[in-house]
mmCIF file of the N, C-alpha and C atoms, coordinates in Angstrom:
data_MODEL
# 
_entry.id   MODEL 
# 
loop_
_atom_site.group_PDB 
_atom_site.id 
_atom_site.type_symbol 
_atom_site.label_atom_id 
_atom_site.label_alt_id 
_atom_site.label_comp_id 
_atom_site.label_asym_id 
_atom_site.label_entity_id 
_atom_site.label_seq_id 
_atom_site.pdbx_PDB_ins_code 
_atom_site.Cartn_x 
_atom_site.Cartn_y 
_atom_site.Cartn_z 
_atom_site.occupancy 
_atom_site.B_iso_or_equiv 
_atom_site.pdbx_formal_charge 
_atom_site.auth_seq_id 
_atom_site.auth_comp_id 
_atom_site.auth_asym_id 
_atom_site.auth_atom_id 
_atom_site.pdbx_PDB_model_num 
ATOM 1   N N  . MET A 1 1  ? -5.560  31.056  -18.809 1.00 0.00 ? 1  MET A N  1 
ATOM 2   C CA . MET A 1 1  ? -5.906  30.155  -18.129 1.00 0.00 ? 1  MET A CA 1 
ATOM 3   C C  . MET A 1 1  ? -7.376  30.338  -18.267 1.00 0.00 ? 1  MET A C  1 
ATOM 4   N N  . SER A 1 2  ? -8.289  29.132  -17.416 1.00 0.00 ? 2  SER A N  1 
ATOM 5   C CA . SER A 1 2  ? -9.561  29.520  -17.460 1.00 0.00 ? 2  SER A CA 1 
ATOM 6   C C  . SER A 1 2  ? -9.869  29.235  -16.335 1.00 0.00 ? 2  SER A C  1 
ATOM 7   N N  . SER A 1 3  ? -11.142 29.953  -16.012 1.00 0.00 ? 3  SER A N  1 
ATOM 8   C CA . SER A 1 3  ? -11.695 30.112  -14.561 1.00 0.00 ? 3  SER A CA 1 
ATOM 9   C C  . SER A 1 3  ? -13.412 29.622  -14.422 1.00 0.00 ? 3  SER A C  1 
ATOM 10  N N  . ILE A 1 4  ? -13.358 29.541  -13.509 1.00 0.00 ? 4  ILE A N  1 
ATOM 11  C CA . ILE A 1 4  ? -14.790 29.212  -12.927 1.00 0.00 ? 4  ILE A CA 1 
ATOM 12  C C  . ILE A 1 4  ? -15.676 30.100  -13.427 1.00 0.00 ? 4  ILE A C  1 
ATOM 13  N N  . ARG A 1 5  ? -16.795 30.665  -13.659 1.00 0.00 ? 5  ARG A N  1 
ATOM 14  C CA . ARG A 1 5  ? -17.541 31.380  -14.565 1.00 0.00 ? 5  ARG A CA 1 
ATOM 15  C C  . ARG A 1 5  ? -19.096 30.749  -14.264 1.00 0.00 ? 5  ARG A C  1 
ATOM 16  N N  . PRO A 1 6  ? -20.027 31.381  -13.239 1.00 0.00 ? 6  PRO A N  1 
ATOM 17  C CA . PRO A 1 6  ? -19.966 32.693  -12.359 1.00 0.00 ? 6  PRO A CA 1 
ATOM 18  C C  . PRO A 1 6  ? -19.048 32.216  -11.431 1.00 0.00 ? 6  PRO A C  1 
ATOM 19  N N  . ALA A 1 7  ? -18.495 32.806  -10.865 1.00 0.00 ? 7  ALA A N  1 
ATOM 20  C CA . ALA A 1 7  ? -17.410 32.751  -9.760  1.00 0.00 ? 7  ALA A CA 1 
ATOM 21  C C  . ALA A 1 7  ? -18.486 31.989  -8.467  1.00 0.00 ? 7  ALA A C  1 
ATOM 22  N N  . PRO A 1 8  ? -17.886 31.087  -7.985  1.00 0.00 ? 8  PRO A N  1 
ATOM 23  C CA . PRO A 1 8  ? -18.352 30.271  -6.736  1.00 0.00 ? 8  PRO A CA 1 
ATOM 24  C C  . PRO A 1 8  ? -18.976 31.052  -5.559  1.00 0.00 ? 8  PRO A C  1 
ATOM 25  N N  . THR A 1 9  ? -19.842 30.850  -4.946  1.00 0.00 ? 9  THR A N  1 
ATOM 26  C CA . THR A 1 9  ? -19.944 31.651  -3.731  1.00 0.00 ? 9  THR A CA 1 
ATOM 27  C C  . THR A 1 9  ? -18.795 30.923  -2.261  1.00 0.00 ? 9  THR A C  1 
ATOM 28  N N  . ASP A 1 10 ? -18.708 31.279  -1.677  1.00 0.00 ? 10 ASP A N  1 
ATOM 29  C CA . ASP A 1 10 ? -17.483 30.993  -0.500  1.00 0.00 ? 10 ASP A CA 1 
ATOM 30  C C  . ASP A 1 10 ? -17.656 29.580  0.030   1.00 0.00 ? 10 ASP A C  1 
ATOM 31  N N  . GLU A 1 11 ? -19.170 28.766  0.372   1.00 0.00 ? 11 GLU A N  1 
ATOM 32  C CA . GLU A 1 11 ? -19.810 27.471  0.514   1.00 0.00 ? 11 GLU A CA 1 
ATOM 33  C C  . GLU A 1 11 ? -19.397 26.999  -0.483  1.00 0.00 ? 11 GLU A C  1 
ATOM 34  N N  . GLU A 1 12 ? -19.561 27.299  -2.292  1.00 0.00 ? 12 GLU A N  1 
ATOM 35  C CA . GLU A 1 12 ? -19.277 26.526  -3.410  1.00 0.00 ? 12 GLU A CA 1 
ATOM 36  C C  . GLU A 1 12 ? -17.758 26.170  -2.871  1.00 0.00 ? 12 GLU A C  1 
ATOM 37  N N  . ALA A 1 13 ? -17.034 27.240  -3.240  1.00 0.00 ? 13 ALA A N  1 
ATOM 38  C CA . ALA A 1 13 ? -15.763 26.833  -3.527  1.00 0.00 ? 13 ALA A CA 1 
ATOM 39  C C  . ALA A 1 13 ? -15.381 26.126  -1.891  1.00 0.00 ? 13 ALA A C  1 
ATOM 40  N N  . VAL A 1 14 ? -15.415 26.157  -0.978  1.00 0.00 ? 14 VAL A N  1 
ATOM 41  C CA . VAL A 1 14 ? -15.115 25.173  -0.208  1.00 0.00 ? 14 VAL A CA 1 
ATOM 42  C C  . VAL A 1 14 ? -15.471 23.972  -0.427  1.00 0.00 ? 14 VAL A C  1 
ATOM 43  N N  . ALA A 1 15 ? -16.285 23.903  -0.752  1.00 0.00 ? 15 ALA A N  1 
ATOM 44  C CA . ALA A 1 15 ? -17.662 22.612  -1.261  1.00 0.00 ? 15 ALA A CA 1 
ATOM 45  C C  . ALA A 1 15 ? -16.063 21.508  -2.298  1.00 0.00 ? 15 ALA A C  1 
ATOM 46  N N  . ILE A 1 16 ? -15.304 22.359  -3.359  1.00 0.00 ? 16 ILE A N  1 
ATOM 47  C CA . ILE A 1 16 ? -14.592 22.258  -4.134  1.00 0.00 ? 16 ILE A CA 1 
ATOM 48  C C  . ILE A 1 16 ? -13.827 21.648  -3.650  1.00 0.00 ? 16 ILE A C  1 
ATOM 49  N N  . VAL A 1 17 ? -12.780 22.661  -3.183  1.00 0.00 ? 17 VAL A N  1 
ATOM 50  C CA . VAL A 1 17 ? -11.709 22.229  -2.326  1.00 0.00 ? 17 VAL A CA 1 
ATOM 51  C C  . VAL A 1 17 ? -11.915 21.365  -1.792  1.00 0.00 ? 17 VAL A C  1 
ATOM 52  N N  . ALA A 1 18 ? -12.573 20.992  -0.612  1.00 0.00 ? 18 ALA A N  1 
ATOM 53  C CA . ALA A 1 18 ? -13.055 19.871  0.061   1.00 0.00 ? 18 ALA A CA 1 
ATOM 54  C C  . ALA A 1 18 ? -12.928 18.518  -0.942  1.00 0.00 ? 18 ALA A C  1 
ATOM 55  N N  . ALA A 1 19 ? -13.694 18.449  -1.905  1.00 0.00 ? 19 ALA A N  1 
ATOM 56  C CA . ALA A 1 19 ? -13.372 17.387  -2.944  1.00 0.00 ? 19 ALA A CA 1 
ATOM 57  C C  . ALA A 1 19 ? -12.534 16.961  -3.677  1.00 0.00 ? 19 ALA A C  1 
ATOM 58  N N  . VAL A 1 20 ? -11.752 18.169  -3.880  1.00 0.00 ? 20 VAL A N  1 
ATOM 59  C CA . VAL A 1 20 ? -10.762 17.373  -4.412  1.00 0.00 ? 20 VAL A CA 1 
ATOM 60  C C  . VAL A 1 20 ? -9.516  16.986  -3.751  1.00 0.00 ? 20 VAL A C  1 
ATOM 61  N N  . GLU A 1 21 ? -9.604  17.840  -2.355  1.00 0.00 ? 21 GLU A N  1 
ATOM 62  C CA . GLU A 1 21 ? -8.326  17.128  -1.427  1.00 0.00 ? 21 GLU A CA 1 
ATOM 63  C C  . GLU A 1 21 ? -9.016  16.066  -0.954  1.00 0.00 ? 21 GLU A C  1 
ATOM 64  N N  . ALA A 1 22 ? -10.231 15.578  -0.899  1.00 0.00 ? 22 ALA A N  1 
ATOM 65  C CA . ALA A 1 22 ? -10.605 13.927  -0.766  1.00 0.00 ? 22 ALA A CA 1 
ATOM 66  C C  . ALA A 1 22 ? -9.957  12.968  -2.389  1.00 0.00 ? 22 ALA A C  1 
ATOM 67  N N  . ALA A 1 23 ? -10.337 13.750  -3.383  1.00 0.00 ? 23 ALA A N  1 
ATOM 68  C CA . ALA A 1 23 ? -10.435 13.045  -4.595  1.00 0.00 ? 23 ALA A CA 1 
ATOM 69  C C  . ALA A 1 23 ? -8.599  12.398  -4.697  1.00 0.00 ? 23 ALA A C  1 
ATOM 70  N N  . TRP A 1 24 ? -8.036  13.821  -4.402  1.00 0.00 ? 24 TRP A N  1 
ATOM 71  C CA . TRP A 1 24 ? -6.728  13.703  -4.703  1.00 0.00 ? 24 TRP A CA 1 
ATOM 72  C C  . TRP A 1 24 ? -5.756  12.400  -4.240  1.00 0.00 ? 24 TRP A C  1 
ATOM 73  N N  . PRO A 1 25 ? -4.621  12.100  -4.485  1.00 0.00 ? 25 PRO A N  1 
ATOM 74  C CA . PRO A 1 25 ? -3.862  11.086  -4.245  1.00 0.00 ? 25 PRO A CA 1 
ATOM 75  C C  . PRO A 1 25 ? -2.960  11.580  -3.639  1.00 0.00 ? 25 PRO A C  1 
ATOM 76  N N  . ARG A 1 26 ? -2.752  10.235  -1.909  1.00 0.00 ? 26 ARG A N  1 
ATOM 77  C CA . ARG A 1 26 ? -1.788  10.910  -1.418  1.00 0.00 ? 26 ARG A CA 1 
ATOM 78  C C  . ARG A 1 26 ? -0.808  10.019  -1.163  1.00 0.00 ? 26 ARG A C  1 
ATOM 79  N N  . ALA A 1 27 ? 1.096   10.681  -0.914  1.00 0.00 ? 27 ALA A N  1 
ATOM 80  C CA . ALA A 1 27 ? 1.700   9.640   -1.193  1.00 0.00 ? 27 ALA A CA 1 
ATOM 81  C C  . ALA A 1 27 ? 1.681   8.922   -0.052  1.00 0.00 ? 27 ALA A C  1 
ATOM 82  N N  . ALA A 1 28 ? 1.936   7.374   0.433   1.00 0.00 ? 28 ALA A N  1 
ATOM 83  C CA . ALA A 1 28 ? 2.112   6.945   1.636   1.00 0.00 ? 28 ALA A CA 1 
ATOM 84  C C  . ALA A 1 28 ? 3.342   6.411   1.934   1.00 0.00 ? 28 ALA A C  1 
ATOM 85  N N  . ALA A 1 29 ? 3.813   6.593   3.001   1.00 0.00 ? 29 ALA A N  1 
ATOM 86  C CA . ALA A 1 29 ? 4.885   5.834   3.748   1.00 0.00 ? 29 ALA A CA 1 
ATOM 87  C C  . ALA A 1 29 ? 5.203   3.959   3.384   1.00 0.00 ? 29 ALA A C  1 
ATOM 88  N N  . PRO A 1 30 ? 6.373   3.929   2.739   1.00 0.00 ? 30 PRO A N  1 
ATOM 89  C CA . PRO A 1 30 ? 6.171   2.475   2.423   1.00 0.00 ? 30 PRO A CA 1 
ATOM 90  C C  . PRO A 1 30 ? 6.705   1.452   2.991   1.00 0.00 ? 30 PRO A C  1 
ATOM 91  N N  . VAL A 1 31 ? 5.726   0.707   3.434   1.00 0.00 ? 31 VAL A N  1 
ATOM 92  C CA . VAL A 1 31 ? 5.256   -0.471  4.157   1.00 0.00 ? 31 VAL A CA 1 
ATOM 93  C C  . VAL A 1 31 ? 6.866   -1.539  4.221   1.00 0.00 ? 31 VAL A C  1 
ATOM 94  N N  . GLU A 1 32 ? 7.566   -1.539  5.375   1.00 0.00 ? 32 GLU A N  1 
ATOM 95  C CA . GLU A 1 32 ? 8.176   -2.186  5.511   1.00 0.00 ? 32 GLU A CA 1 
ATOM 96  C C  . GLU A 1 32 ? 7.897   -3.659  5.667   1.00 0.00 ? 32 GLU A C  1 
ATOM 97  N N  . GLU A 1 33 ? 8.169   -4.760  4.702   1.00 0.00 ? 33 GLU A N  1 
ATOM 98  C CA . GLU A 1 33 ? 8.383   -5.985  5.409   1.00 0.00 ? 33 GLU A CA 1 
ATOM 99  C C  . GLU A 1 33 ? 9.365   -6.800  5.864   1.00 0.00 ? 33 GLU A C  1 
ATOM 100 N N  . PRO A 1 34 ? 8.751   -8.050  6.459   1.00 0.00 ? 34 PRO A N  1 
ATOM 101 C CA . PRO A 1 34 ? 10.489  -8.419  7.307   1.00 0.00 ? 34 PRO A CA 1 
ATOM 102 C C  . PRO A 1 34 ? 10.783  -9.687  6.354   1.00 0.00 ? 34 PRO A C  1 
ATOM 103 N N  . PRO A 1 35 ? 12.234  -9.202  6.439   1.00 0.00 ? 35 PRO A N  1 
ATOM 104 C CA . PRO A 1 35 ? 13.140  -10.584 5.494   1.00 0.00 ? 35 PRO A CA 1 
ATOM 105 C C  . PRO A 1 35 ? 12.140  -11.717 5.873   1.00 0.00 ? 35 PRO A C  1 
ATOM 106 N N  . ALA A 1 36 ? 12.648  -12.215 4.729   1.00 0.00 ? 36 ALA A N  1 
ATOM 107 C CA . ALA A 1 36 ? 11.979  -13.456 3.778   1.00 0.00 ? 36 ALA A CA 1 
ATOM 108 C C  . ALA A 1 36 ? 12.498  -14.371 4.728   1.00 0.00 ? 36 ALA A C  1 
ATOM 109 N N  . ARG A 1 37 ? 13.419  -14.215 5.079   1.00 0.00 ? 37 ARG A N  1 
ATOM 110 C CA . ARG A 1 37 ? 14.392  -15.372 6.313   1.00 0.00 ? 37 ARG A CA 1 
ATOM 111 C C  . ARG A 1 37 ? 13.298  -15.602 7.162   1.00 0.00 ? 37 ARG A C  1 
ATOM 112 N N  . TRP A 1 38 ? 12.853  -14.305 7.973   1.00 0.00 ? 38 TRP A N  1 
ATOM 113 C CA . TRP A 1 38 ? 12.172  -14.691 9.144   1.00 0.00 ? 38 TRP A CA 1 
ATOM 114 C C  . TRP A 1 38 ? 10.640  -15.324 9.110   1.00 0.00 ? 38 TRP A C  1 
ATOM 115 N N  . ARG A 1 39 ? 10.267  -14.928 8.070   1.00 0.00 ? 39 ARG A N  1 
ATOM 116 C CA . ARG A 1 39 ? 9.355   -15.022 7.273   1.00 0.00 ? 39 ARG A CA 1 
ATOM 117 C C  . ARG A 1 39 ? 8.709   -16.999 7.012   1.00 0.00 ? 39 ARG A C  1 
ATOM 118 N N  . TRP A 1 40 ? 10.047  -17.439 6.110   1.00 0.00 ? 40 TRP A N  1 
ATOM 119 C CA . TRP A 1 40 ? 9.888   -18.644 6.224   1.00 0.00 ? 40 TRP A CA 1 
ATOM 120 C C  . TRP A 1 40 ? 10.495  -19.885 6.777   1.00 0.00 ? 40 TRP A C  1 
ATOM 121 N N  . SER A 1 41 ? 11.344  -19.137 7.670   1.00 0.00 ? 41 SER A N  1 
ATOM 122 C CA . SER A 1 41 ? 12.327  -19.864 8.855   1.00 0.00 ? 41 SER A CA 1 
ATOM 123 C C  . SER A 1 41 ? 12.050  -21.370 8.964   1.00 0.00 ? 41 SER A C  1 
ATOM 124 N N  . GLY A 1 42 ? 11.047  -21.445 9.924   1.00 0.00 ? 42 GLY A N  1 
ATOM 125 C CA . GLY A 1 42 ? 10.666  -22.892 9.766   1.00 0.00 ? 42 GLY A CA 1 
ATOM 126 C C  . GLY A 1 42 ? 9.448   -23.431 9.240   1.00 0.00 ? 42 GLY A C  1 
ATOM 127 N N  . ARG A 1 43 ? 9.757   -23.254 8.077   1.00 0.00 ? 43 ARG A N  1 
ATOM 128 C CA . ARG A 1 43 ? 9.182   -24.550 6.685   1.00 0.00 ? 43 ARG A CA 1 
ATOM 129 C C  . ARG A 1 43 ? 9.933   -25.607 6.226   1.00 0.00 ? 43 ARG A C  1 
ATOM 130 N N  . TRP A 1 44 ? 9.623   -26.466 5.758   1.00 0.00 ? 44 TRP A N  1 
ATOM 131 C CA . TRP A 1 44 ? 9.829   -27.203 5.808   1.00 0.00 ? 44 TRP A CA 1 
ATOM 132 C C  . TRP A 1 44 ? 10.711  -27.334 4.028   1.00 0.00 ? 44 TRP A C  1 
ATOM 133 N N  . TRP A 1 45 ? 10.256  -26.380 3.555   1.00 0.00 ? 45 TRP A N  1 
ATOM 134 C CA . TRP A 1 45 ? 10.999  -26.216 2.073   1.00 0.00 ? 45 TRP A CA 1 
ATOM 135 C C  . TRP A 1 45 ? 12.079  -25.459 2.352   1.00 0.00 ? 45 TRP A C  1 
ATOM 136 N N  . SER A 1 46 ? 12.161  -24.666 3.321   1.00 0.00 ? 46 SER A N  1 
ATOM 137 C CA . SER A 1 46 ? 13.339  -23.967 3.843   1.00 0.00 ? 46 SER A CA 1 
ATOM 138 C C  . SER A 1 46 ? 14.614  -24.913 3.634   1.00 0.00 ? 46 SER A C  1 
ATOM 139 N N  . LYS A 1 47 ? 14.620  -26.297 3.983   1.00 0.00 ? 47 LYS A N  1 
ATOM 140 C CA . LYS A 1 47 ? 15.866  -27.192 4.563   1.00 0.00 ? 47 LYS A CA 1 
ATOM 141 C C  . LYS A 1 47 ? 16.353  -27.285 3.301   1.00 0.00 ? 47 LYS A C  1 
ATOM 142 N N  . PRO A 1 48 ? 17.617  -27.960 3.526   1.00 0.00 ? 48 PRO A N  1 
ATOM 143 C CA . PRO A 1 48 ? 18.310  -28.190 2.048   1.00 0.00 ? 48 PRO A CA 1 
ATOM 144 C C  . PRO A 1 48 ? 17.662  -29.886 1.400   1.00 0.00 ? 48 PRO A C  1 
ATOM 145 N N  . VAL A 1 49 ? 17.750  -29.448 0.403   1.00 0.00 ? 49 VAL A N  1 
ATOM 146 C CA . VAL A 1 49 ? 17.133  -31.155 -0.016  1.00 0.00 ? 49 VAL A CA 1 
ATOM 147 C C  . VAL A 1 49 ? 17.761  -32.563 0.519   1.00 0.00 ? 49 VAL A C  1 
ATOM 148 N N  . PRO A 1 50 ? 19.005  -32.219 0.729   1.00 0.00 ? 50 PRO A N  1 
ATOM 149 C CA . PRO A 1 50 ? 19.378  -34.142 1.428   1.00 0.00 ? 50 PRO A CA 1 
ATOM 150 C C  . PRO A 1 50 ? 18.830  -34.450 2.718   1.00 0.00 ? 50 PRO A C  1 
ATOM 151 N N  . LEU A 1 51 ? 18.105  -33.159 3.604   1.00 0.00 ? 51 LEU A N  1 
ATOM 152 C CA . LEU A 1 51 ? 17.471  -33.226 4.760   1.00 0.00 ? 51 LEU A CA 1 
ATOM 153 C C  . LEU A 1 51 ? 15.655  -33.631 4.718   1.00 0.00 ? 51 LEU A C  1 
ATOM 154 N N  . ARG A 1 52 ? 15.197  -32.867 3.303   1.00 0.00 ? 52 ARG A N  1 
ATOM 155 C CA . ARG A 1 52 ? 14.112  -33.274 3.154   1.00 0.00 ? 52 ARG A CA 1 
ATOM 156 C C  . ARG A 1 52 ? 13.908  -34.910 2.673   1.00 0.00 ? 52 ARG A C  1 
ATOM 157 N N  . ARG A 1 53 ? 15.198  -35.827 2.003   1.00 0.00 ? 53 ARG A N  1 
ATOM 158 C CA . ARG A 1 53 ? 14.852  -36.860 2.088   1.00 0.00 ? 53 ARG A CA 1 
ATOM 159 C C  . ARG A 1 53 ? 14.842  -37.752 3.233   1.00 0.00 ? 53 ARG A C  1 
ATOM 160 N N  . THR A 1 54 ? 14.131  -37.707 4.257   1.00 0.00 ? 54 THR A N  1 
ATOM 161 C CA . THR A 1 54 ? 14.221  -38.812 5.616   1.00 0.00 ? 54 THR A CA 1 
ATOM 162 C C  . THR A 1 54 ? 13.203  -39.648 4.943   1.00 0.00 ? 54 THR A C  1 
ATOM 163 N N  . ARG A 1 55 ? 13.080  -40.216 5.402   1.00 0.00 ? 55 ARG A N  1 
ATOM 164 C CA . ARG A 1 55 ? 11.894  -41.401 5.185   1.00 0.00 ? 55 ARG A CA 1 
ATOM 165 C C  . ARG A 1 55 ? 10.948  -41.653 6.447   1.00 0.00 ? 55 ARG A C  1 
ATOM 166 N N  . PRO A 1 56 ? 9.493   -41.786 6.473   1.00 0.00 ? 56 PRO A N  1 
ATOM 167 C CA . PRO A 1 56 ? 8.622   -41.813 7.912   1.00 0.00 ? 56 PRO A CA 1 
ATOM 168 C C  . PRO A 1 56 ? 9.103   -42.966 8.271   1.00 0.00 ? 56 PRO A C  1 
ATOM 169 N N  . TRP A 1 57 ? 9.501   -44.088 8.045   1.00 0.00 ? 57 TRP A N  1 
ATOM 170 C CA . TRP A 1 57 ? 9.209   -45.578 8.540   1.00 0.00 ? 57 TRP A CA 1 
ATOM 171 C C  . TRP A 1 57 ? 10.873  -45.418 9.209   1.00 0.00 ? 57 TRP A C  1 
# 
């Protein structure tokens, strides 16, 4: 097992631990997305094809 030589001072050890904690990735809670039906419910492309074939005149 390797170790740091010479041994760091207390201040250096605190700085090393703080740097490792800041750099280490943390697990994040998964972001829940709203259901696709809610997000796209009012869009024209969500309607069935025959209903989208209406004429503008």
